[in-house]
N, C-alpha and C positions, 0 to 999 in steps of 0.2 A: 697433499694427498695425490696419489697417482691415479691415472686413468687405466681402465682395463686394456684399451688399445688406443692408438692414435689414428686408426683408419677412419675414413669418412663414412658416416651413417646418414642416409637420406630418409626423411620421414615424408611419405606421400600422403596427401590429404591433410597436411599440417594446419590448414585453416579451420578444420572442423574440431569439435570438442575432443574426440578420441585422439586424433593426430596431435593436437596441441598438448594434450596431457601426456602422450607418449614422449614427446620432445622434452618436456619438463622433467619427466621421470628419468629419462636417459641421462640428463644433465645431473640430476640429484644423485643418481647411482654412479656417476662418474664413469660411464661406459666409454665415452670418447670425448675429446675436446672439439672434434670436428663434425658438426651437425649441420646438414643442409635441410631446410624446410621447403617443401614443394607443394604447391596447390595451383590449379589453373585460375583460381579466384584471388588475384593479387591484392585487392584492398583489404580483405580479411587477413590474408597471410602477413601483410605488413604489420597489422595490429598484433598478431601473435608474436612476431619477431620482436617488436618493441617491448611487449610484456616480458619476454625472456631476457632481453637486454637489461631491463629494470630489475630483474631478480639478482643481478650482480654476481653471476657465477664466475669464479675466478679462472683465468687461463683457458677460456673457451673461444672457439671461432664459430659463431653462429652466422650462417648465410641463409638467404631466402631467395626464391625465384619462382616465376610462373612458367619458366622454360624447362620442359622435361629433359631435354638433352643436357642442359647445364646442370640440372639437379642430379641426374644419374651418372654422368661422366665421372669416372674415378671412384664411384661408391663401392665400398667393400661390403657394406650391409645396407639393406633396404627394408623398411617396414611400411606397409601400405594399409591405410584405413580409407583409401580413396574410392570406395564404392558409393552407390546411391543408397540413401536411407529408405526403409520400407515406409510407405505412406498408407494412410487409412484406406481400408478396403482392398489392399493388395494382398495377394497370396504369396507364399514363398516362391511359387513358380513364376509369378509376375516379376518379382524381385530378381529372380535368377536370369530372366531374359536380358534385362538391362545390365546387370552386374557381370554376366558372362562376357558381354561385349567389352566392358571396361577391363576385365581380367585379361582378355585376349590382347587388347592393346597394351596393357601393362607388361605382359610377357614379351611382346614384340619390342617394346621400349627397352626392357632389360637386355634382350639379345643384341639390340643395336647400340646401346650406349654404355652398358656395363657388363659385357660378356664374361668378365673375370670376377663377378660378384662372389663373395664367400657364402653369404646366406641371405635369404629373402623370407620375410614373414608377411603372410596375407591375413588381414584382420576383418575384411568386409564380407558380409553374408551373401548367400549361404557359403560359408568358408570352405566346406568340404569340396564343393564344386568349383568355386572361384580359385581356390588353391591349385586344383588339378588343371584347370584351364591355363592359369598363369604358368605352371610348370611346363606344360606342353609347348606353349608358344615361346617361352624363354629359352628352352633347350638346355636347361640345367639338370643336374642330377637330383633325384628325389631327396637325398640327404641334405641338399642345399636349400630346402624350402620347408617351412613350418606354417601351420594354420591354427585357427581356433576351432578346428573341426571337432574337437572334444566337446564343445558346446552343443553342436548338432547331435553328436552321439548321446550326450547326456539328456537332451530333449527327447530323443527317440526312446531311450530306456524309460524315461518318465512316462511317456505316452503309452508304451507297451505295458508298464506296470499298472497304469490306470485301467487300460483295456482288459487286462487279465485279472484285475482286482487283487494285485499283489503289492507288497510293500516296495517302495522305490529303492533302488540300489544307491549306495553312497555316491556322492558327486565325484569324489576322487578316490583312486585306489589306495589302500593302505600299503605300507612297506611290505607286509607279508604277502599281500595279493600281487604286488609288483614282482616280488621274488618268485612266486609260483609261476607267473607269466614267463619270466626269464628262463626258469627251469624247463618249462614246457617248450619254449623256443629252442633251447639247446637240444632237447630230446628230438626235436624235429630237424636238427642240423641247420637252423637258420641263424644268421648273425643277430646279435643284440642290437636293438635300435638305440642310438645315442639318446641320453636324457637331455631334454631341452626345457628350459624354464619358460 
């Protein structure tokens, strides 16, 4: 079975539950044989790497490091779940303060170590803001970055529906809704946004 690409994929925050699951999923989906796991917490990262080695994925090159320069150098794709988790009693604003700093440094690291990156995915919350901060500091084009901001939008729609005592909108648009959005964009002379999974 072939891989989608041979380019290097770096998973930032790979010692955490989300990052380690993303790494295993990328291998199961045969996205690339070249995956680098990065996390500043080396002991847990080594354990994740060992688990992936034991899964016996054929024909893969799994590397791991706690050195951000080594992790990002030569990466064509980067997925980051490397933000801080929300703790009890924290507001989203509290979370944003710390994670915006992490996103700024992440963007600077991308600019310094993999300026030719093809695509970056930001998964840590609040993703709408952390993605924007990463984009600004990385100096990449908006089409080169994706986030889980749809989650934030879905939460907002849900809260507005509750506030106005209305039924909640479906979590994902239907094909018909997406088609209407594209038609609306064309009428406004805006380019279609590429679909990303």
